[in-house]
DRENPA-3360 file (N, C-alpha, C; in nm, 2 decimals, always signed):
BEGIN
1 = MVNKVQSW = +1.08/-2.76/-0.55/+1.14/-2.69/-0.46/+1.19/-2.56/-0.49 ~ +1.24/-2.55/-0.63/+1.28/-2.43/-0.68/+1.16/-2.33/-0.69 ~ +1.04/-2.36/-0.73/+0.92/-2.28/-0.72/+0.90/-2.24/-0.58 ~ +0.90/-2.31/-0.48/+0.86/-2.27/-0.35/+0.98/-2.17/-0.30 ~ +1.11/-2.17/-0.34/+1.21/-2.08/-0.31/+1.17/-1.94/-0.38 ~ +1.13/-1.96/-0.50/+1.10/-1.83/-0.58/+0.98/-1.75/-0.50 ~ +0.88/-1.84/-0.47/+0.76/-1.79/-0.41/+0.80/-1.71/-0.27 ~ +0.88/-1.77/-0.19/+0.94/-1.72/-0.07/+1.01/-1.58/-0.10;
9 = LVHIFTAL = +1.09/-1.59/-0.22/+1.16/-1.46/-0.24/+1.06/-1.35/-0.28 ~ +0.95/-1.39/-0.35/+0.85/-1.27/-0.37/+0.79/-1.22/-0.25 ~ +0.77/-1.31/-0.14/+0.73/-1.26/-0.01/+0.81/-1.17/+0.05 ~ +0.95/-1.21/+0.05/+1.06/-1.11/+0.10/+1.06/-1.00/+0.02 ~ +1.05/-0.99/-0.10/+1.05/-0.87/-0.19/+0.93/-0.78/-0.14 ~ +0.83/-0.84/-0.11/+0.71/-0.76/-0.07/+0.74/-0.70/+0.07 ~ +0.79/-0.78/+0.16/+0.83/-0.72/+0.29/+0.94/-0.62/+0.30 ~ +1.02/-0.62/+0.19/+1.12/-0.51/+0.17/+1.06/-0.38/+0.17;
17 = GALAGFLS = +0.93/-0.37/+0.12/+0.85/-0.26/+0.13/+0.85/-0.18/+0.27 ~ +0.84/-0.27/+0.37/+0.85/-0.23/+0.52/+0.97/-0.16/+0.55 ~ +1.08/-0.22/+0.50/+1.21/-0.16/+0.53/+1.23/-0.02/+0.46 ~ +1.19/+0.00/+0.33/+1.18/+0.12/+0.27/+1.10/+0.23/+0.34 ~ +0.98/+0.18/+0.40/+0.89/+0.27/+0.48/+0.97/+0.31/+0.61 ~ +1.04/+0.23/+0.67/+1.11/+0.25/+0.79/+1.23/+0.37/+0.76 ~ +1.30/+0.35/+0.64/+1.41/+0.45/+0.60/+1.34/+0.58/+0.56 ~ +1.22/+0.57/+0.52/+1.15/+0.69/+0.48/+1.12/+0.77/+0.62;
25 = LVAILSDN = +1.07/+0.69/+0.72/+1.04/+0.76/+0.83/+1.17/+0.81/+0.90 ~ +1.28/+0.75/+0.90/+1.42/+0.80/+0.94/+1.44/+0.93/+0.87 ~ +1.43/+0.93/+0.73/+1.46/+1.05/+0.66/+1.36/+1.18/+0.70 ~ +1.23/+1.14/+0.73/+1.14/+1.26/+0.78/+1.20/+1.31/+0.90 ~ +1.23/+1.24/+1.01/+1.28/+1.28/+1.14/+1.41/+1.34/+1.12 ~ +1.48/+1.32/+0.99/+1.60/+1.42/+0.97/+1.57/+1.53/+0.90 ~ +1.43/+1.55/+0.86/+1.39/+1.68/+0.80/+1.44/+1.67/+0.65 ~ +1.45/+1.55/+0.58/+1.50/+1.52/+0.47/+1.38/+1.49/+0.38;
33 = IFLAFIWL = +1.28/+1.57/+0.32/+1.17/+1.52/+0.25/+1.20/+1.46/+0.13 ~ +1.31/+1.50/+0.05/+1.35/+1.44/-0.06/+1.39/+1.31/-0.05 ~ +1.48/+1.27/+0.06/+1.51/+1.13/+0.09/+1.39/+1.05/+0.12 ~ +1.29/+1.12/+0.20/+1.17/+1.05/+0.25/+1.09/+1.00/+0.13 ~ +1.07/+1.08/+0.03/+0.99/+1.05/-0.09/+1.07/+0.94/-0.18 ~ +1.21/+0.95/-0.18/+1.28/+0.85/-0.25/+1.25/+0.71/-0.20 ~ +1.24/+0.68/-0.07/+1.22/+0.56/-0.01/+1.07/+0.52/-0.03 ~ +0.97/+0.62/-0.02/+0.84/+0.59/-0.05/+0.81/+0.56/-0.19;
41 = SLAFFIDG = +0.91/+0.62/-0.29/+0.88/+0.57/-0.42/+0.94/+0.45/-0.46 ~ +1.03/+0.40/-0.37/+1.10/+0.25/-0.38/+0.98/+0.16/-0.35 ~ +0.91/+0.19/-0.22/+0.82/+0.12/-0.17/+0.69/+0.11/-0.28 ~ +0.67/+0.21/-0.34/+0.55/+0.22/-0.43/+0.59/+0.13/-0.56 ~ +0.72/+0.14/-0.59/+0.77/+0.04/-0.71/+0.74/-0.10/-0.68 ~ +0.78/-0.15/-0.54/+0.77/-0.27/-0.51/+0.63/-0.32/-0.50 ~ +0.53/-0.23/-0.46/+0.41/-0.26/-0.46/+0.35/-0.29/-0.59 ~ +0.40/-0.19/-0.69/+0.35/-0.21/-0.82/+0.37/-0.33/-0.89;
49 = VDGTFARR = +0.48/-0.39/-0.87/+0.53/-0.50/-0.93/+0.52/-0.63/-0.86 ~ +0.51/-0.64/-0.75/+0.53/-0.78/-0.65/+0.40/-0.86/-0.69 ~ +0.29/-0.80/-0.72/+0.17/-0.88/-0.75/+0.18/-0.96/-0.89 ~ +0.25/-0.90/-0.98/+0.29/-0.97/-1.10/+0.38/-1.08/-1.08 ~ +0.48/-1.07/-0.99/+0.57/-1.18/-0.96/+0.49/-1.28/-0.89 ~ +0.40/-1.25/-0.79/+0.32/-1.34/-0.73/+0.24/-1.43/-0.81 ~ +0.18/-1.37/-0.91/+0.10/-1.45/-1.00/+0.18/-1.53/-1.09 ~ +0.29/-1.48/-1.14/+0.39/-1.55/-1.22/+0.44/-1.68/-1.17;
57 = YQVKEMVP = +0.47/-1.67/-1.04/+0.54/-1.77/-0.96/+0.44/-1.86/-0.87 ~ +0.31/-1.83/-0.89/+0.20/-1.90/-0.82/+0.22/-1.92/-0.67 ~ +0.24/-1.80/-0.61/+0.27/-1.79/-0.47/+0.19/-1.84/-0.39 ~ +0.05/-1.82/-0.41/-0.06/-1.87/-0.33/-0.06/-2.03/-0.32 ~ -0.03/-2.09/-0.43/-0.04/-2.23/-0.43/+0.09/-2.28/-0.38 ~ +0.21/-2.22/-0.40/+0.36/-2.27/-0.35/+0.37/-2.25/-0.21 ~ +0.31/-2.13/-0.15/+0.34/-2.10/+0.00/+0.20/-2.08/+0.07 ~ +0.10/-2.16/+0.06/-0.04/-2.16/+0.10/-0.05/-2.10/+0.25;
65 = AIDGSILD = +0.06/-2.12/+0.33/+0.05/-2.08/+0.48/+0.06/-1.93/+0.50 ~ +0.13/-1.85/+0.40/+0.14/-1.71/+0.40/+0.04/-1.65/+0.33 ~ -0.04/-1.56/+0.37/-0.14/-1.48/+0.30/-0.07/-1.35/+0.24 ~ -0.04/-1.35/+0.11/+0.03/-1.25/+0.04/-0.06/-1.12/+0.04 ~ -0.19/-1.13/+0.05/-0.28/-1.02/+0.07/-0.27/-0.94/+0.20 ~ -0.28/-1.01/+0.29/-0.24/-0.96/+0.42/-0.11/-0.89/+0.44 ~ +0.00/-0.97/+0.39/+0.13/-0.90/+0.39/+0.13/-0.77/+0.32 ~ +0.07/-0.78/+0.20/+0.06/-0.65/+0.10/+0.00/-0.54/+0.19;
73 = NIVDYLNY = -0.12/-0.57/+0.25/-0.19/-0.47/+0.32/-0.12/-0.41/+0.44 ~ -0.04/-0.49/+0.51/+0.04/-0.44/+0.63/+0.15/-0.34/+0.56 ~ +0.21/-0.37/+0.46/+0.32/-0.30/+0.41/+0.25/-0.17/+0.36 ~ +0.14/-0.19/+0.29/+0.09/-0.06/+0.21/+0.02/+0.04/+0.31 ~ -0.03/-0.01/+0.42/-0.08/+0.09/+0.53/+0.02/+0.17/+0.59 ~ +0.14/+0.09/+0.59/+0.25/+0.17/+0.66/+0.31/+0.29/+0.55 ~ +0.31/+0.25/+0.43/+0.37/+0.34/+0.33/+0.27/+0.43/+0.27 ~ +0.14/+0.39/+0.25/+0.04/+0.46/+0.18/-0.02/+0.56/+0.28;
81 = VFIPAVIV = -0.03/+0.52/+0.40/-0.11/+0.58/+0.51/-0.04/+0.64/+0.62 ~ +0.03/+0.56/+0.69/+0.09/+0.60/+0.83/+0.20/+0.70/+0.80 ~ +0.29/+0.67/+0.70/+0.41/+0.76/+0.68/+0.36/+0.89/+0.63 ~ +0.26/+0.90/+0.53/+0.21/+1.02/+0.48/+0.15/+1.10/+0.60 ~ +0.08/+1.05/+0.69/+0.03/+1.11/+0.81/+0.14/+1.16/+0.89 ~ +0.25/+1.11/+0.90/+0.36/+1.15/+0.97/+0.41/+1.28/+0.91 ~ +0.43/+1.27/+0.79/+0.48/+1.38/+0.69/+0.38/+1.51/+0.71 ~ +0.26/+1.49/+0.73/+0.16/+1.60/+0.73/+0.19/+1.66/+0.88;
89 = YWFSLVPS = +0.21/+1.57/+0.97/+0.23/+1.63/+1.12/+0.37/+1.69/+1.11 ~ +0.47/+1.62/+1.08/+0.61/+1.66/+1.10/+0.65/+1.80/+1.02 ~ +0.59/+1.81/+0.89/+0.63/+1.92/+0.81/+0.51/+2.03/+0.82 ~ +0.43/+2.02/+0.92/+0.33/+2.12/+0.93/+0.25/+2.15/+0.80 ~ +0.20/+2.05/+0.73/+0.14/+2.09/+0.60/+0.01/+2.15/+0.62 ~ -0.07/+2.14/+0.73/-0.19/+2.20/+0.76/-0.18/+2.29/+0.86 ~ -0.29/+2.38/+0.89/-0.28/+2.47/+1.01/-0.27/+2.39/+1.15 ~ -0.19/+2.44/+1.23/-0.16/+2.37/+1.35/-0.28/+2.33/+1.43;
97 = QLTLLAVA = -0.38/+2.42/+1.43/-0.52/+2.38/+1.51/-0.58/+2.26/+1.45 ~ -0.55/+2.23/+1.32/-0.61/+2.13/+1.24/-0.53/+2.00/+1.21 ~ -0.41/+2.00/+1.28/-0.31/+1.90/+1.24/-0.37/+1.75/+1.31 ~ -0.40/+1.75/+1.42/-0.44/+1.62/+1.46/-0.57/+1.57/+1.40 ~ -0.67/+1.66/+1.36/-0.78/+1.63/+1.28/-0.74/+1.57/+1.15 ~ -0.65/+1.63/+1.08/-0.60/+1.59/+0.96/-0.54/+1.44/+0.95 ~ -0.45/+1.42/+1.05/-0.38/+1.30/+1.07/-0.49/+1.20/+1.11 ~ -0.58/+1.23/+1.20/-0.69/+1.13/+1.24/-0.77/+1.09/+1.11;
105 = LILIVSCY = -0.81/+1.18/+1.01/-0.87/+1.15/+0.89/-0.82/+1.05/+0.82 ~ -0.67/+1.08/+0.79/-0.61/+1.00/+0.70/-0.60/+0.86/+0.78 ~ -0.57/+0.85/+0.90/-0.53/+0.71/+0.97/-0.68/+0.63/+0.98 ~ -0.78/+0.70/+1.02/-0.90/+0.62/+1.05/-0.98/+0.59/+0.93 ~ -1.00/+0.70/+0.83/-1.08/+0.67/+0.70/-1.00/+0.55/+0.63 ~ -0.87/+0.55/+0.63/-0.81/+0.45/+0.55/-0.82/+0.31/+0.61 ~ -0.85/+0.29/+0.74/-0.89/+0.17/+0.80/-1.00/+0.11/+0.73 ~ -1.11/+0.20/+0.69/-1.21/+0.15/+0.61/-1.17/+0.09/+0.48;
113 = TFANTKLK = -1.08/+0.15/+0.42/-1.04/+0.12/+0.28/-0.98/-0.02/+0.29 ~ -0.88/-0.05/+0.38/-0.81/-0.17/+0.38/-0.89/-0.27/+0.44 ~ -1.00/-0.25/+0.51/-1.09/-0.35/+0.55/-1.21/-0.38/+0.46 ~ -1.23/-0.28/+0.36/-1.35/-0.31/+0.25/-1.32/-0.41/+0.18 ~ -1.42/-0.52/+0.18/-1.41/-0.64/+0.11/-1.46/-0.60/-0.04 ~ -1.51/-0.50/-0.07/-1.56/-0.46/-0.19/-1.48/-0.35/-0.25 ~ -1.36/-0.33/-0.21/-1.26/-0.22/-0.26/-1.24/-0.24/-0.41 ~ -1.24/-0.36/-0.47/-1.18/-0.39/-0.60/-1.33/-0.42/-0.68;
121 = TEDNYFRG = -1.35/-0.37/-0.79/-1.47/-0.41/-0.88/-1.42/-0.52/-0.95 ~ -1.53/-0.58/-1.03/-1.49/-0.70/-1.11/-1.40/-0.68/-1.22 ~ -1.40/-0.55/-1.27/-1.30/-0.52/-1.38/-1.17/-0.45/-1.33 ~ -1.15/-0.49/-1.20/-1.02/-0.46/-1.13/-0.99/-0.31/-1.12 ~ -1.11/-0.22/-1.11/-1.08/-0.07/-1.07/-1.09/-0.07/-0.92 ~ -1.03/+0.04/-0.85/-1.06/+0.06/-0.71/-1.21/+0.12/-0.71 ~ -1.28/+0.09/-0.60/-1.40/+0.16/-0.57/-1.39/+0.25/-0.46 ~ -1.39/+0.38/-0.50/-1.36/+0.49/-0.40/-1.21/+0.51/-0.39;
129 = FPAAWNIV = -1.18/+0.62/-0.34/-1.02/+0.65/-0.32/-0.96/+0.55/-0.25 ~ -0.86/+0.50/-0.31/-0.78/+0.38/-0.26/-0.68/+0.41/-0.14 ~ -0.70/+0.52/-0.08/-0.59/+0.55/+0.04/-0.45/+0.57/-0.02 ~ -0.45/+0.63/-0.13/-0.31/+0.65/-0.18/-0.27/+0.80/-0.14 ~ -0.25/+0.80/-0.01/-0.20/+0.92/+0.07/-0.06/+0.96/+0.02 ~ +0.03/+0.87/-0.01/+0.17/+0.89/-0.04/+0.17/+0.99/-0.16 ~ +0.06/+0.96/-0.26/+0.07/+1.04/-0.40/+0.01/+1.15/-0.37 ~ -0.10/+1.17/-0.28/-0.17/+1.30/-0.25/-0.07/+1.39/-0.18;
137 = IFYLFVIG = +0.01/+1.35/-0.08/+0.09/+1.44/-0.01/+0.21/+1.48/-0.10 ~ +0.26/+1.38/-0.18/+0.36/+1.43/-0.29/+0.32/+1.53/-0.38 ~ +0.18/+1.53/-0.42/+0.13/+1.63/-0.51/+0.13/+1.76/-0.43 ~ +0.09/+1.76/-0.30/+0.08/+1.88/-0.23/+0.22/+1.96/-0.21 ~ +0.32/+1.88/-0.20/+0.45/+1.93/-0.21/+0.49/+1.99/-0.35 ~ +0.46/+1.92/-0.45/+0.49/+1.96/-0.59/+0.42/+2.08/-0.62 ~ +0.29/+2.09/-0.60/+0.20/+2.22/-0.63/+0.24/+2.33/-0.54 ~ +0.28/+2.29/-0.41/+0.32/+2.41/-0.33/+0.19/+2.47/-0.28;
145 = TSQLTNFL = +0.08/+2.41/-0.24/-0.05/+2.45/-0.19/-0.03/+2.51/-0.04 ~ -0.13/+2.59/-0.01/-0.12/+2.66/+0.12/-0.17/+2.54/+0.23 ~ -0.16/+2.57/+0.36/-0.18/+2.49/+0.47/-0.34/+2.46/+0.47 ~ -0.41/+2.56/+0.45/-0.56/+2.55/+0.44/-0.60/+2.46/+0.32 ~ -0.56/+2.50/+0.21/-0.57/+2.41/+0.07/-0.54/+2.27/+0.12 ~ -0.41/+2.23/+0.17/-0.37/+2.10/+0.21/-0.48/+2.03/+0.31 ~ -0.54/+2.11/+0.40/-0.62/+2.04/+0.49/-0.77/+2.02/+0.39 ~ -0.79/+2.11/+0.32/-0.93/+2.09/+0.24/-0.91/+1.96/+0.14;
153 = AIVFFSVM = -0.78/+1.95/+0.10/-0.76/+1.83/+0.01/-0.77/+1.70/+0.08 ~ -0.72/+1.70/+0.20/-0.73/+1.58/+0.29/-0.88/+1.55/+0.32 ~ -0.96/+1.64/+0.36/-1.10/+1.63/+0.38/-1.17/+1.57/+0.25 ~ -1.13/+1.62/+0.14/-1.20/+1.60/+0.02/-1.17/+1.45/-0.03 ~ -1.05/+1.41/-0.01/-1.02/+1.26/-0.04/-1.07/+1.16/+0.07 ~ -1.08/+1.22/+0.18/-1.13/+1.13/+0.29/-1.28/+1.11/+0.25 ~ -1.35/+1.21/+0.21/-1.50/+1.19/+0.17/-1.50/+1.09/+0.05 ~ -1.40/+1.12/-0.06/-1.40/+1.04/-0.17/-1.39/+0.89/-0.14;
161 = TFIPLKYL = -1.33/+0.85/-0.03/-1.32/+0.72/+0.00/-1.45/+0.65/+0.00 ~ -1.56/+0.72/+0.03/-1.70/+0.65/+0.05/-1.78/+0.67/-0.07 ~ -1.72/+0.75/-0.17/-1.80/+0.77/-0.30/-1.75/+0.67/-0.40 ~ -1.85/+0.59/-0.46/-1.82/+0.47/-0.53/-1.77/+0.50/-0.67 ~ -1.69/+0.61/-0.69/-1.62/+0.62/-0.82/-1.51/+0.52/-0.86 ~ -1.48/+0.49/-0.97/-1.38/+0.40/-1.00/-1.25/+0.48/-1.02 ~ -1.14/+0.41/-0.97/-1.00/+0.46/-0.99/-0.92/+0.36/-1.05 ~ -0.85/+0.39/-1.15/-0.77/+0.30/-1.24/-0.66/+0.23/-1.15;
169 = HPFRVKEK = -0.65/+0.10/-1.17/-0.53/+0.03/-1.13/-0.47/-0.03/-1.26 ~ -0.35/+0.06/-1.30/-0.30/+0.03/-1.43/-0.24/-0.09/-1.45 ~ -0.19/-0.18/-1.35/-0.14/-0.29/-1.36/-0.24/-0.41/-1.37 ~ -0.37/-0.39/-1.31/-0.47/-0.50/-1.32/-0.57/-0.48/-1.42 ~ -0.61/-0.35/-1.45/-0.72/-0.32/-1.53/-0.69/-0.38/-1.69 ~ -0.76/-0.47/-1.74/-0.72/-0.52/-1.87/-0.75/-0.43/-1.99 ~ -0.87/-0.35/-1.98/-0.91/-0.27/-2.10/-0.80/-0.16/-2.11 ~ -0.75/-0.15/-2.23/-0.65/-0.06/-2.28/-0.52/-0.06/-2.18;
177 = KSLNLFMT = -0.48/-0.18/-2.14/-0.39/-0.20/-2.04/-0.24/-0.14/-2.10 ~ -0.21/-0.18/-2.23/-0.08/-0.12/-2.29/-0.07/+0.03/-2.27 ~ -0.19/+0.11/-2.31/-0.18/+0.26/-2.31/-0.18/+0.30/-2.17 ~ -0.25/+0.23/-2.08/-0.25/+0.29/-1.95/-0.11/+0.26/-1.88 ~ -0.04/+0.16/-1.92/+0.10/+0.13/-1.85/+0.18/+0.22/-1.91 ~ +0.18/+0.26/-2.04/+0.27/+0.36/-2.12/+0.26/+0.49/-2.03 ~ +0.12/+0.55/-2.03/+0.08/+0.66/-1.98/+0.15/+0.66/-1.80 ~ +0.14/+0.56/-1.76/+0.18/+0.54/-1.62/+0.33/+0.57/-1.62;
185 = AIWGLCCV = +0.39/+0.50/-1.72/+0.54/+0.49/-1.70/+0.58/+0.65/-1.74 ~ +0.52/+0.71/-1.82/+0.55/+0.86/-1.85/+0.53/+0.94/-1.72 ~ +0.42/+0.92/-1.67/+0.38/+1.00/-1.54/+0.48/+0.95/-1.44 ~ +0.53/+0.84/-1.42/+0.63/+0.81/-1.32/+0.76/+0.88/-1.35 ~ +0.81/+0.88/-1.48/+0.92/+0.96/-1.50/+0.91/+1.11/-1.48 ~ +0.78/+1.18/-1.51/+0.79/+1.30/-1.47/+0.79/+1.31/-1.32 ~ +0.72/+1.23/-1.24/+0.73/+1.23/-1.10/+0.87/+1.22/-1.06 ~ +0.95/+1.15/-1.11/+1.10/+1.15/-1.08/+1.16/+1.29/-1.10;
193 = FLLLDLRD = +1.13/+1.35/-1.20/+1.20/+1.49/-1.23/+1.15/+1.59/-1.12 ~ +1.01/+1.57/-1.10/+0.95/+1.67/-0.99/+1.00/+1.64/-0.87 ~ +1.03/+1.52/-0.84/+1.10/+1.47/-0.71/+1.24/+1.53/-0.68 ~ +1.32/+1.53/-0.79/+1.45/+1.59/-0.80/+1.44/+1.74/-0.77 ~ +1.33/+1.80/-0.81/+1.33/+1.94/-0.78/+1.30/+1.98/-0.64 ~ +1.26/+1.88/-0.56/+1.24/+1.89/-0.42/+1.38/+1.91/-0.34 ~ +1.50/+1.88/-0.41/+1.62/+1.88/-0.35/+1.66/+2.03/-0.33 ~ +1.74/+2.07/-0.23/+1.79/+2.20/-0.21/+1.87/+2.25/-0.33;
201 = TPTQLSIY = +1.94/+2.17/-0.39/+2.02/+2.21/-0.50/+1.95/+2.16/-0.64 ~ +1.91/+2.25/-0.72/+1.84/+2.22/-0.84/+1.93/+2.14/-0.93 ~ +1.87/+2.05/-1.02/+1.94/+1.98/-1.11/+1.94/+2.05/-1.23 ~ +2.03/+2.01/-1.34/+2.03/+2.06/-1.47/+1.90/+2.05/-1.54 ~ +1.83/+1.94/-1.51/+1.69/+1.92/-1.56/+1.59/+2.02/-1.53 ~ +1.62/+2.11/-1.42/+1.51/+2.19/-1.37/+1.48/+2.31/-1.47 ~ +1.58/+2.33/-1.56/+1.54/+2.44/-1.68/+1.43/+2.37/-1.77 ~ +1.40/+2.24/-1.77/+1.28/+2.19/-1.84/+1.16/+2.18/-1.75;
209 = RHFYYWLW = +1.16/+2.23/-1.63/+1.04/+2.20/-1.53/+0.91/+2.23/-1.60 ~ +0.91/+2.35/-1.67/+0.79/+2.39/-1.73/+0.73/+2.28/-1.81 ~ +0.81/+2.21/-1.90/+0.76/+2.12/-1.99/+0.72/+2.00/-1.91 ~ +0.80/+1.94/-1.82/+0.75/+1.81/-1.76/+0.67/+1.84/-1.65 ~ +0.65/+1.95/-1.59/+0.54/+1.97/-1.50/+0.41/+1.99/-1.58 ~ +0.38/+2.04/-1.69/+0.27/+2.05/-1.75/+0.23/+1.90/-1.81 ~ +0.33/+1.83/-1.87/+0.31/+1.70/-1.91/+0.25/+1.62/-1.80 ~ +0.31/+1.63/-1.68/+0.25/+1.56/-1.57/+0.12/+1.61/-1.54;
217 = VVLNLYFV = +0.08/+1.72/-1.55/-0.06/+1.77/-1.53/-0.16/+1.70/-1.63 ~ -0.12/+1.70/-1.75/-0.20/+1.65/-1.87/-0.22/+1.51/-1.84 ~ -0.11/+1.43/-1.79/-0.13/+1.28/-1.76/-0.21/+1.26/-1.65 ~ -0.23/+1.34/-1.55/-0.31/+1.33/-1.44/-0.45/+1.35/-1.49 ~ -0.48/+1.44/-1.58/-0.59/+1.47/-1.63/-0.66/+1.34/-1.71 ~ -0.55/+1.28/-1.78/-0.59/+1.15/-1.86/-0.64/+1.05/-1.75 ~ -0.58/+1.03/-1.64/-0.62/+0.93/-1.55/-0.75/+0.97/-1.48 ~ -0.77/+1.09/-1.45/-0.91/+1.15/-1.41/-1.02/+1.10/-1.51;
225 = YVSLSRSV = -0.98/+1.15/-1.64/-1.08/+1.11/-1.75/-1.11/+0.96/-1.75 ~ -1.02/+0.87/-1.74/-1.04/+0.73/-1.75/-1.13/+0.69/-1.63 ~ -1.09/+0.73/-1.52/-1.16/+0.70/-1.39/-1.32/+0.75/-1.41 ~ -1.34/+0.87/-1.44/-1.48/+0.94/-1.43/-1.55/+0.86/-1.56 ~ -1.50/+0.84/-1.68/-1.55/+0.79/-1.78/-1.61/+0.64/-1.75 ~ -1.51/+0.57/-1.68/-1.55/+0.43/-1.65/-1.67/+0.44/-1.53 ~ -1.66/+0.54/-1.46/-1.76/+0.55/-1.34/-1.89/+0.59/-1.40 ~ -1.90/+0.68/-1.47/-2.03/+0.74/-1.52/-2.09/+0.68/-1.64;
233 = FNQARD = -2.01/+0.65/-1.75/-2.05/+0.62/-1.88/-2.04/+0.48/-1.91 ~ -1.95/+0.41/-1.84/-1.94/+0.27/-1.89/-1.92/+0.18/-1.77 ~ -2.03/+0.17/-1.68/-2.02/+0.09/-1.56/-2.02/-0.06/-1.60 ~ -1.92/-0.12/-1.53/-1.92/-0.29/-1.55/-2.01/-0.33/-1.42 ~ -2.05/-0.46/-1.43/-2.11/-0.52/-1.32/-2.02/-0.53/-1.20 ~ -2.05/-0.48/-1.09/-1.96/-0.49/-0.98/-2.00/-0.59/-0.88;
% end
């Protein structure tokens, strides 16, 4: 009985990501991009750890009537795809004549990702860009790229959805997992600092922006290296 209650709590925890997504949407409609990303970050955190809880408490066995993968995909499509598309539209991130095309690319191409039965490789990497539009849009705000550059980035990652390069899943890939989780934690901390810089009033930490910004860049290059090296030089059987 206790195990079944714990399993239901894990499902409720996953579903809380949908509430975080709704609150992010409310923040967008209030023109508060900082708060919008705060709620998306919370949803991202929930998605990052709920799988660990599900495996620990054997959710699939305890509550077989509820498909946790479907629940996870519903919440992820909202927070990783739909809300970022709204941000692109609401904050005019791309040229006005290309806005609908950019939104359509994000929404429609991502449907392929979520319906792709071969999205994960046997070694737990993502195959093709995994519709992480929340991260892409956050990067565009941090870097401050132009509207045209933003559109080209959306086109690029839309195409990369169909290119079978491997993308690291730090919580699932077993090889060098401790190192990858450590690098992910530092990356996450840098993202928090960069997110705080999106506020109208800078924080005292902003004087160190040069340091944590370039540390963030280096960490991104590390993840690119891991994904490319695994894709090109060390292919596992998929």
